[in-house]
N, CA, C and O atoms as a Maestro MAE file, in Angstrom:
{
 s_m_m2io_version
 :::
 2.0.0
}

f_m_ct {
 s_m_title
 :::
 protein
 m_atom[256] {
  # First column is atom index #
  i_m_mmod_type
  r_m_x_coord
  r_m_y_coord
  r_m_z_coord
  i_m_residue_number
  s_m_chain_name
  s_m_pdb_residue_name
  s_m_pdb_atom_name
  i_m_atomic_number
  :::
  1 25 52.767 -93.792 75.833 1 A "MET " " N  " 7
  2 3 52.485 -92.984 74.662 1 A "MET " " CA " 6
  3 2 53.771 -92.819 73.856 1 A "MET " " C  " 6
  4 15 54.815 -92.449 74.394 1 A "MET " " O  " 8
  5 25 53.679 -93.098 72.574 2 A "GLU " " N  " 7
  6 3 54.847 -92.999 71.703 2 A "GLU " " CA " 6
  7 2 55.133 -91.545 71.353 2 A "GLU " " C  " 6
  8 15 54.233 -90.788 70.989 2 A "GLU " " O  " 8
  9 25 56.405 -91.170 71.472 3 A "GLU " " N  " 7
  10 3 56.809 -89.808 71.145 3 A "GLU " " CA " 6
  11 2 56.928 -89.662 69.635 3 A "GLU " " C  " 6
  12 15 57.589 -90.466 68.976 3 A "GLU " " O  " 8
  13 25 56.284 -88.632 69.088 4 A "LYS " " N  " 7
  14 3 56.378 -88.362 67.659 4 A "LYS " " CA " 6
  15 2 57.393 -87.255 67.442 4 A "LYS " " C  " 6
  16 15 57.388 -86.238 68.135 4 A "LYS " " O  " 8
  17 25 58.259 -87.471 66.473 5 A "LYS " " N  " 7
  18 3 59.258 -86.463 66.153 5 A "LYS " " CA " 6
  19 2 58.933 -85.865 64.794 5 A "LYS " " C  " 6
  20 15 58.595 -86.579 63.850 5 A "LYS " " O  " 8
  21 25 59.037 -84.560 64.709 6 A "ILE " " N  " 7
  22 3 58.826 -83.852 63.459 6 A "ILE " " CA " 6
  23 2 60.164 -83.261 63.035 6 A "ILE " " C  " 6
  24 15 60.844 -82.594 63.816 6 A "ILE " " O  " 8
  25 25 60.521 -83.515 61.804 7 A "THR " " N  " 7
  26 3 61.739 -82.942 61.254 7 A "THR " " CA " 6
  27 2 61.396 -81.640 60.551 7 A "THR " " C  " 6
  28 15 60.578 -81.623 59.631 7 A "THR " " O  " 8
  29 25 62.015 -80.561 60.976 8 A "ILE " " N  " 7
  30 3 61.814 -79.249 60.361 8 A "ILE " " CA " 6
  31 2 62.952 -79.030 59.373 8 A "ILE " " C  " 6
  32 15 64.117 -79.266 59.693 8 A "ILE " " O  " 8
  33 25 62.605 -78.576 58.163 9 A "ARG " " N  " 7
  34 3 63.608 -78.357 57.127 9 A "ARG " " CA " 6
  35 2 63.185 -77.210 56.235 9 A "ARG " " C  " 6
  36 15 62.037 -76.764 56.268 9 A "ARG " " O  " 8
  37 25 64.129 -76.738 55.437 10 A "ARG " " N  " 7
  38 3 63.828 -75.696 54.452 10 A "ARG " " CA " 6
  39 2 62.908 -76.269 53.386 10 A "ARG " " C  " 6
  40 15 63.060 -77.418 52.970 10 A "ARG " " O  " 8
  41 25 61.962 -75.464 52.951 11 A "ALA " " N  " 7
  42 3 61.064 -75.878 51.875 11 A "ALA " " CA " 6
  43 2 61.819 -75.935 50.554 11 A "ALA " " C  " 6
  44 15 62.730 -75.146 50.301 11 A "ALA " " O  " 8
  45 25 61.418 -76.884 49.723 12 A "VAL " " N  " 7
  46 3 61.972 -77.038 48.375 12 A "VAL " " CA " 6
  47 2 60.802 -77.093 47.396 12 A "VAL " " C  " 6
  48 15 59.640 -77.141 47.800 12 A "VAL " " O  " 8
  49 25 61.125 -77.084 46.114 13 A "ALA " " N  " 7
  50 3 60.096 -77.023 45.069 13 A "ALA " " CA " 6
  51 2 59.020 -78.085 45.236 13 A "ALA " " C  " 6
  52 15 57.851 -77.823 44.954 13 A "ALA " " O  " 8
  53 25 59.389 -79.275 45.687 14 A "SER " " N  " 7
  54 3 58.388 -80.343 45.840 14 A "SER " " CA " 6
  55 2 57.400 -80.058 46.977 14 A "SER " " C  " 6
  56 15 56.405 -80.771 47.109 14 A "SER " " O  " 8
  57 25 57.647 -79.047 47.787 15 A "ASP " " N  " 7
  58 3 56.734 -78.646 48.864 15 A "ASP " " CA " 6
  59 2 55.718 -77.607 48.407 15 A "ASP " " C  " 6
  60 15 54.862 -77.188 49.187 15 A "ASP " " O  " 8
  61 25 55.805 -77.194 47.163 16 A "LEU " " N  " 7
  62 3 54.973 -76.090 46.666 16 A "LEU " " CA " 6
  63 2 53.483 -76.313 46.913 16 A "LEU " " C  " 6
  64 15 52.795 -75.401 47.371 16 A "LEU " " O  " 8
  65 25 52.979 -77.494 46.621 17 A "GLU " " N  " 7
  66 3 51.550 -77.768 46.802 17 A "GLU " " CA " 6
  67 2 51.132 -77.620 48.264 17 A "GLU " " C  " 6
  68 15 50.087 -77.041 48.559 17 A "GLU " " O  " 8
  69 25 51.951 -78.145 49.178 18 A "GLY " " N  " 7
  70 3 51.635 -78.042 50.595 18 A "GLY " " CA " 6
  71 2 51.689 -76.609 51.104 18 A "GLY " " C  " 6
  72 15 50.846 -76.196 51.900 18 A "GLY " " O  " 8
  73 25 52.676 -75.851 50.646 19 A "VAL " " N  " 7
  74 3 52.790 -74.449 51.047 19 A "VAL " " CA " 6
  75 2 51.584 -73.667 50.517 19 A "VAL " " C  " 6
  76 15 51.013 -72.845 51.233 19 A "VAL " " O  " 8
  77 25 51.201 -73.921 49.270 20 A "ASN " " N  " 7
  78 3 50.021 -73.253 48.714 20 A "ASN " " CA " 6
  79 2 48.759 -73.609 49.499 20 A "ASN " " C  " 6
  80 15 47.910 -72.749 49.732 20 A "ASN " " O  " 8
  81 25 48.635 -74.855 49.902 21 A "SER " " N  " 7
  82 3 47.479 -75.282 50.689 21 A "SER " " CA " 6
  83 2 47.423 -74.530 52.017 21 A "SER " " C  " 6
  84 15 46.360 -74.057 52.419 21 A "SER " " O  " 8
  85 25 48.551 -74.420 52.689 22 A "LEU " " N  " 7
  86 3 48.596 -73.690 53.958 22 A "LEU " " CA " 6
  87 2 48.275 -72.213 53.757 22 A "LEU " " C  " 6
  88 15 47.544 -71.627 54.555 22 A "LEU " " O  " 8
  89 25 48.810 -71.608 52.704 23 A "LEU " " N  " 7
  90 3 48.512 -70.197 52.429 23 A "LEU " " CA " 6
  91 2 47.025 -69.979 52.163 23 A "LEU " " C  " 6
  92 15 46.461 -68.967 52.579 23 A "LEU " " O  " 8
  93 25 46.382 -70.935 51.464 24 A "ARG " " N  " 7
  94 3 44.926 -70.830 51.232 24 A "ARG " " CA " 6
  95 2 44.161 -70.900 52.543 24 A "ARG " " C  " 6
  96 15 43.198 -70.159 52.740 24 A "ARG " " O  " 8
  97 25 44.582 -71.789 53.447 25 A "GLN " " N  " 7
  98 3 43.912 -71.917 54.739 25 A "GLN " " CA " 6
  99 2 44.044 -70.636 55.561 25 A "GLN " " C  " 6
  100 15 43.076 -70.174 56.166 25 A "GLN " " O  " 8
  101 25 45.243 -70.073 55.577 26 A "VAL " " N  " 7
  102 3 45.473 -68.827 56.317 26 A "VAL " " CA " 6
  103 2 44.628 -67.701 55.716 26 A "VAL " " C  " 6
  104 15 44.028 -66.912 56.445 26 A "VAL " " O  " 8
  105 25 44.586 -67.635 54.393 27 A "LEU " " N  " 7
  106 3 43.773 -66.615 53.729 27 A "LEU " " CA " 6
  107 2 42.312 -66.727 54.149 27 A "LEU " " C  " 6
  108 15 41.666 -65.716 54.428 27 A "LEU " " O  " 8
  109 25 41.788 -67.957 54.196 28 A "MET " " N  " 7
  110 3 40.376 -68.128 54.548 28 A "MET " " CA " 6
  111 2 40.097 -67.737 55.995 28 A "MET " " C  " 6
  112 15 39.021 -67.217 56.291 28 A "MET " " O  " 8
  113 25 41.040 -67.976 56.898 29 A "VAL " " N  " 7
  114 3 40.866 -67.524 58.288 29 A "VAL " " CA " 6
  115 2 40.751 -66.002 58.305 29 A "VAL " " C  " 6
  116 15 39.879 -65.446 58.973 29 A "VAL " " O  " 8
  117 25 41.636 -65.334 57.567 30 A "HIS " " N  " 7
  118 3 41.583 -63.872 57.503 30 A "HIS " " CA " 6
  119 2 40.319 -63.398 56.792 30 A "HIS " " C  " 6
  120 15 39.672 -62.454 57.246 30 A "HIS " " O  " 8
  121 25 39.966 -64.040 55.691 31 A "HIS " " N  " 7
  122 3 38.771 -63.656 54.941 31 A "HIS " " CA " 6
  123 2 37.512 -63.808 55.798 31 A "HIS " " C  " 6
  124 15 36.642 -62.937 55.792 31 A "HIS " " O  " 8
  125 25 37.422 -64.910 56.528 32 A "ASN " " N  " 7
  126 3 36.236 -65.124 57.375 32 A "ASN " " CA " 6
  127 2 36.141 -64.083 58.485 32 A "ASN " " C  " 6
  128 15 35.044 -63.706 58.898 32 A "ASN " " O  " 8
  129 25 37.278 -63.627 58.960 33 A "GLY " " N  " 7
  130 3 37.284 -62.604 60.014 33 A "GLY " " CA " 6
  131 2 37.097 -61.194 59.498 33 A "GLY " " C  " 6
  132 15 36.465 -60.368 60.156 33 A "GLY " " O  " 8
  133 25 37.643 -60.911 58.318 34 A "ARG " " N  " 7
  134 3 37.568 -59.572 57.744 34 A "ARG " " CA " 6
  135 2 37.373 -59.643 56.229 34 A "ARG " " C  " 6
  136 15 38.291 -59.324 55.473 34 A "ARG " " O  " 8
  137 25 36.187 -60.058 55.781 35 A "PRO " " N  " 7
  138 3 35.954 -60.177 54.339 35 A "PRO " " CA " 6
  139 2 36.062 -58.841 53.597 35 A "PRO " " C  " 6
  140 15 36.218 -58.812 52.376 35 A "PRO " " O  " 8
  141 25 35.977 -57.741 54.344 36 A "ASP " " N  " 7
  142 3 36.129 -56.427 53.709 36 A "ASP " " CA " 6
  143 2 37.585 -56.148 53.331 36 A "ASP " " C  " 6
  144 15 37.851 -55.340 52.441 36 A "ASP " " O  " 8
  145 25 38.525 -56.812 54.003 37 A "LEU " " N  " 7
  146 3 39.943 -56.609 53.721 37 A "LEU " " CA " 6
  147 2 40.582 -57.760 52.947 37 A "LEU " " C  " 6
  148 15 41.490 -57.543 52.145 37 A "LEU " " O  " 8
  149 25 40.109 -58.978 53.186 38 A "PHE " " N  " 7
  150 3 40.723 -60.163 52.584 38 A "PHE " " CA " 6
  151 2 39.715 -60.860 51.681 38 A "PHE " " C  " 6
  152 15 38.686 -61.351 52.147 38 A "PHE " " O  " 8
  153 25 40.012 -60.899 50.410 39 A "LYS " " N  " 7
  154 3 39.126 -61.534 49.431 39 A "LYS " " CA " 6
  155 2 39.453 -63.013 49.323 39 A "LYS " " C  " 6
  156 15 40.621 -63.401 49.366 39 A "LYS " " O  " 8
  157 25 38.423 -63.840 49.184 40 A "ALA " " N  " 7
  158 3 38.620 -65.287 49.050 40 A "ALA " " CA " 6
  159 2 39.199 -65.614 47.678 40 A "ALA " " C  " 6
  160 15 39.052 -64.855 46.720 40 A "ALA " " O  " 8
  161 25 39.853 -66.755 47.614 41 A "ASN " " N  " 7
  162 3 40.374 -67.286 46.341 41 A "ASN " " CA " 6
  163 2 41.351 -66.363 45.630 41 A "ASN " " C  " 6
  164 15 41.341 -66.269 44.402 41 A "ASN " " O  " 8
  165 25 42.192 -65.684 46.397 42 A "VAL " " N  " 7
  166 3 43.248 -64.854 45.823 42 A "VAL " " CA " 6
  167 2 44.574 -65.412 46.353 42 A "VAL " " C  " 6
  168 15 44.633 -65.939 47.464 42 A "VAL " " O  " 8
  169 25 45.626 -65.292 45.557 43 A "LYS " " N  " 7
  170 3 46.937 -65.754 46.005 43 A "LYS " " CA " 6
  171 2 47.841 -64.556 46.226 43 A "LYS " " C  " 6
  172 15 47.928 -63.662 45.384 43 A "LYS " " O  " 8
  173 25 48.509 -64.549 47.363 44 A "LYS " " N  " 7
  174 3 49.464 -63.477 47.644 44 A "LYS " " CA " 6
  175 2 50.692 -63.627 46.753 44 A "LYS " " C  " 6
  176 15 51.255 -62.637 46.285 44 A "LYS " " O  " 8
  177 25 51.105 -64.877 46.520 45 A "TYR " " N  " 7
  178 3 52.268 -65.173 45.692 45 A "TYR " " CA " 6
  179 2 51.875 -66.194 44.629 45 A "TYR " " C  " 6
  180 15 51.168 -67.158 44.922 45 A "TYR " " O  " 8
  181 25 52.335 -65.983 43.390 46 A "ASN " " N  " 7
  182 3 52.128 -67.035 42.396 46 A "ASN " " CA " 6
  183 2 53.214 -68.090 42.603 46 A "ASN " " C  " 6
  184 15 54.137 -67.887 43.391 46 A "ASN " " O  " 8
  185 25 53.104 -69.208 41.903 47 A "ASP " " N  " 7
  186 3 54.043 -70.311 42.111 47 A "ASP " " CA " 6
  187 2 55.488 -69.904 41.824 47 A "ASP " " C  " 6
  188 15 56.403 -70.306 42.541 47 A "ASP " " O  " 8
  189 25 55.685 -69.119 40.791 48 A "GLU " " N  " 7
  190 3 57.040 -68.676 40.449 48 A "GLU " " CA " 6
  191 2 57.642 -67.841 41.577 48 A "GLU " " C  " 6
  192 15 58.812 -68.006 41.921 48 A "GLU " " O  " 8
  193 25 56.838 -66.947 42.148 49 A "GLU " " N  " 7
  194 3 57.319 -66.117 43.257 49 A "GLU " " CA " 6
  195 2 57.662 -66.984 44.473 49 A "GLU " " C  " 6
  196 15 58.686 -66.768 45.122 49 A "GLU " " O  " 8
  197 25 56.811 -67.956 44.778 50 A "LEU " " N  " 7
  198 3 57.083 -68.833 45.920 50 A "LEU " " CA " 6
  199 2 58.369 -69.623 45.716 50 A "LEU " " C  " 6
  200 15 59.160 -69.777 46.646 50 A "LEU " " O  " 8
  201 25 58.578 -70.118 44.516 51 A "LEU " " N  " 7
  202 3 59.800 -70.871 44.240 51 A "LEU " " CA " 6
  203 2 61.039 -69.992 44.407 51 A "LEU " " C  " 6
  204 15 62.065 -70.460 44.900 51 A "LEU " " O  " 8
  205 25 60.953 -68.734 44.005 52 A "GLU " " N  " 7
  206 3 62.075 -67.804 44.195 52 A "GLU " " CA " 6
  207 2 62.300 -67.522 45.671 52 A "GLU " " C  " 6
  208 15 63.445 -67.451 46.117 52 A "GLU " " O  " 8
  209 25 61.229 -67.362 46.433 53 A "ILE " " N  " 7
  210 3 61.352 -67.119 47.875 53 A "ILE " " CA " 6
  211 2 62.015 -68.324 48.546 53 A "ILE " " C  " 6
  212 15 62.845 -68.165 49.441 53 A "ILE " " O  " 8
  213 25 61.639 -69.534 48.105 54 A "MET " " N  " 7
  214 3 62.223 -70.744 48.692 54 A "MET " " CA " 6
  215 2 63.735 -70.799 48.492 54 A "MET " " C  " 6
  216 15 64.444 -71.393 49.304 54 A "MET " " O  " 8
  217 25 64.229 -70.193 47.430 55 A "LYS " " N  " 7
  218 3 65.668 -70.192 47.149 55 A "LYS " " CA " 6
  219 2 66.408 -69.058 47.865 55 A "LYS " " C  " 6
  220 15 67.636 -69.070 47.945 55 A "LYS " " O  " 8
  221 25 65.673 -68.096 48.377 56 A "ASP " " N  " 7
  222 3 66.263 -66.893 48.980 56 A "ASP " " CA " 6
  223 2 66.629 -67.161 50.450 56 A "ASP " " C  " 6
  224 15 65.755 -67.374 51.290 56 A "ASP " " O  " 8
  225 25 67.921 -67.145 50.736 57 A "ASP " " N  " 7
  226 3 68.375 -67.407 52.097 57 A "ASP " " CA " 6
  227 2 67.929 -66.347 53.109 57 A "ASP " " C  " 6
  228 15 67.959 -66.600 54.313 57 A "ASP " " O  " 8
  229 25 67.519 -65.173 52.640 58 A "THR " " N  " 7
  230 3 67.069 -64.126 53.562 58 A "THR " " CA " 6
  231 2 65.588 -64.248 53.894 58 A "THR " " C  " 6
  232 15 65.086 -63.529 54.759 58 A "THR " " O  " 8
  233 25 64.875 -65.163 53.207 59 A "LYS " " N  " 7
  234 3 63.436 -65.365 53.445 59 A "LYS " " CA " 6
  235 2 63.119 -66.862 53.537 59 A "LYS " " C  " 6
  236 15 62.323 -67.367 52.746 59 A "LYS " " O  " 8
  237 25 63.720 -67.568 54.478 60 A "PRO " " N  " 7
  238 3 63.523 -69.016 54.504 60 A "PRO " " CA " 6
  239 2 62.069 -69.395 54.831 60 A "PRO " " C  " 6
  240 15 61.404 -68.747 55.639 60 A "PRO " " O  " 8
  241 25 61.616 -70.437 54.194 61 A "ILE " " N  " 7
  242 3 60.323 -71.054 54.477 61 A "ILE " " CA " 6
  243 2 60.642 -72.436 55.023 61 A "ILE " " C  " 6
  244 15 61.380 -73.198 54.399 61 A "ILE " " O  " 8
  245 25 60.092 -72.759 56.182 62 A "PHE " " N  " 7
  246 3 60.348 -74.043 56.798 62 A "PHE " " CA " 6
  247 2 59.090 -74.903 56.768 62 A "PHE " " C  " 6
  248 15 57.977 -74.391 56.889 62 A "PHE " " O  " 8
  249 25 59.269 -76.193 56.609 63 A "VAL " " N  " 7
  250 3 58.156 -77.147 56.600 63 A "VAL " " CA " 6
  251 2 58.498 -78.273 57.556 63 A "VAL " " C  " 6
  252 15 59.660 -78.481 57.904 63 A "VAL " " O  " 8
  253 25 57.477 -78.991 57.974 64 A "GLY " " N  " 7
  254 3 57.706 -80.114 58.874 64 A "GLY " " CA " 6
  255 2 56.866 -81.295 58.514 64 A "GLY " " C  " 6
  256 15 56.940 -82.329 59.177 64 A "GLY " " O  " 8
  :::
 }
 m_bond[255] {
  # First column is bond index #
  i_m_from
  i_m_to
  i_m_order
  :::
  1 1 2 1
  2 2 3 1
  3 3 4 2
  4 3 5 1
  5 5 6 1
  6 6 7 1
  7 7 8 2
  8 7 9 1
  9 9 10 1
  10 10 11 1
  11 11 12 2
  12 11 13 1
  13 13 14 1
  14 14 15 1
  15 15 16 2
  16 15 17 1
  17 17 18 1
  18 18 19 1
  19 19 20 2
  20 19 21 1
  21 21 22 1
  22 22 23 1
  23 23 24 2
  24 23 25 1
  25 25 26 1
  26 26 27 1
  27 27 28 2
  28 27 29 1
  29 29 30 1
  30 30 31 1
  31 31 32 2
  32 31 33 1
  33 33 34 1
  34 34 35 1
  35 35 36 2
  36 35 37 1
  37 37 38 1
  38 38 39 1
  39 39 40 2
  40 39 41 1
  41 41 42 1
  42 42 43 1
  43 43 44 2
  44 43 45 1
  45 45 46 1
  46 46 47 1
  47 47 48 2
  48 47 49 1
  49 49 50 1
  50 50 51 1
  51 51 52 2
  52 51 53 1
  53 53 54 1
  54 54 55 1
  55 55 56 2
  56 55 57 1
  57 57 58 1
  58 58 59 1
  59 59 60 2
  60 59 61 1
  61 61 62 1
  62 62 63 1
  63 63 64 2
  64 63 65 1
  65 65 66 1
  66 66 67 1
  67 67 68 2
  68 67 69 1
  69 69 70 1
  70 70 71 1
  71 71 72 2
  72 71 73 1
  73 73 74 1
  74 74 75 1
  75 75 76 2
  76 75 77 1
  77 77 78 1
  78 78 79 1
  79 79 80 2
  80 79 81 1
  81 81 82 1
  82 82 83 1
  83 83 84 2
  84 83 85 1
  85 85 86 1
  86 86 87 1
  87 87 88 2
  88 87 89 1
  89 89 90 1
  90 90 91 1
  91 91 92 2
  92 91 93 1
  93 93 94 1
  94 94 95 1
  95 95 96 2
  96 95 97 1
  97 97 98 1
  98 98 99 1
  99 99 100 2
  100 99 101 1
  101 101 102 1
  102 102 103 1
  103 103 104 2
  104 103 105 1
  105 105 106 1
  106 106 107 1
  107 107 108 2
  108 107 109 1
  109 109 110 1
  110 110 111 1
  111 111 112 2
  112 111 113 1
  113 113 114 1
  114 114 115 1
  115 115 116 2
  116 115 117 1
  117 117 118 1
  118 118 119 1
  119 119 120 2
  120 119 121 1
  121 121 122 1
  122 122 123 1
  123 123 124 2
  124 123 125 1
  125 125 126 1
  126 126 127 1
  127 127 128 2
  128 127 129 1
  129 129 130 1
  130 130 131 1
  131 131 132 2
  132 131 133 1
  133 133 134 1
  134 134 135 1
  135 135 136 2
  136 135 137 1
  137 137 138 1
  138 138 139 1
  139 139 140 2
  140 139 141 1
  141 141 142 1
  142 142 143 1
  143 143 144 2
  144 143 145 1
  145 145 146 1
  146 146 147 1
  147 147 148 2
  148 147 149 1
  149 149 150 1
  150 150 151 1
  151 151 152 2
  152 151 153 1
  153 153 154 1
  154 154 155 1
  155 155 156 2
  156 155 157 1
  157 157 158 1
  158 158 159 1
  159 159 160 2
  160 159 161 1
  161 161 162 1
  162 162 163 1
  163 163 164 2
  164 163 165 1
  165 165 166 1
  166 166 167 1
  167 167 168 2
  168 167 169 1
  169 169 170 1
  170 170 171 1
  171 171 172 2
  172 171 173 1
  173 173 174 1
  174 174 175 1
  175 175 176 2
  176 175 177 1
  177 177 178 1
  178 178 179 1
  179 179 180 2
  180 179 181 1
  181 181 182 1
  182 182 183 1
  183 183 184 2
  184 183 185 1
  185 185 186 1
  186 186 187 1
  187 187 188 2
  188 187 189 1
  189 189 190 1
  190 190 191 1
  191 191 192 2
  192 191 193 1
  193 193 194 1
  194 194 195 1
  195 195 196 2
  196 195 197 1
  197 197 198 1
  198 198 199 1
  199 199 200 2
  200 199 201 1
  201 201 202 1
  202 202 203 1
  203 203 204 2
  204 203 205 1
  205 205 206 1
  206 206 207 1
  207 207 208 2
  208 207 209 1
  209 209 210 1
  210 210 211 1
  211 211 212 2
  212 211 213 1
  213 213 214 1
  214 214 215 1
  215 215 216 2
  216 215 217 1
  217 217 218 1
  218 218 219 1
  219 219 220 2
  220 219 221 1
  221 221 222 1
  222 222 223 1
  223 223 224 2
  224 223 225 1
  225 225 226 1
  226 226 227 1
  227 227 228 2
  228 227 229 1
  229 229 230 1
  230 230 231 1
  231 231 232 2
  232 231 233 1
  233 233 234 1
  234 234 235 1
  235 235 236 2
  236 235 237 1
  237 237 238 1
  238 238 239 1
  239 239 240 2
  240 239 241 1
  241 241 242 1
  242 242 243 1
  243 243 244 2
  244 243 245 1
  245 245 246 1
  246 246 247 1
  247 247 248 2
  248 247 249 1
  249 249 250 1
  250 250 251 1
  251 251 252 2
  252 251 253 1
  253 253 254 1
  254 254 255 1
  255 255 256 2
  :::
 }
}
């Protein structure tokens, strides 16, 4: 069996679409479990906020 290696790195602007996709998936897991608390099709962060978070060394986002 071939060993697969995943490189983990800090997220950059070009990762925005993938990060948004993951956030949507997480939201739907929460929404399906507690629709009274988590509304579908809502974003916790807009794209501008996510890009600022990606630049903030105190709030790193990692991707692989």
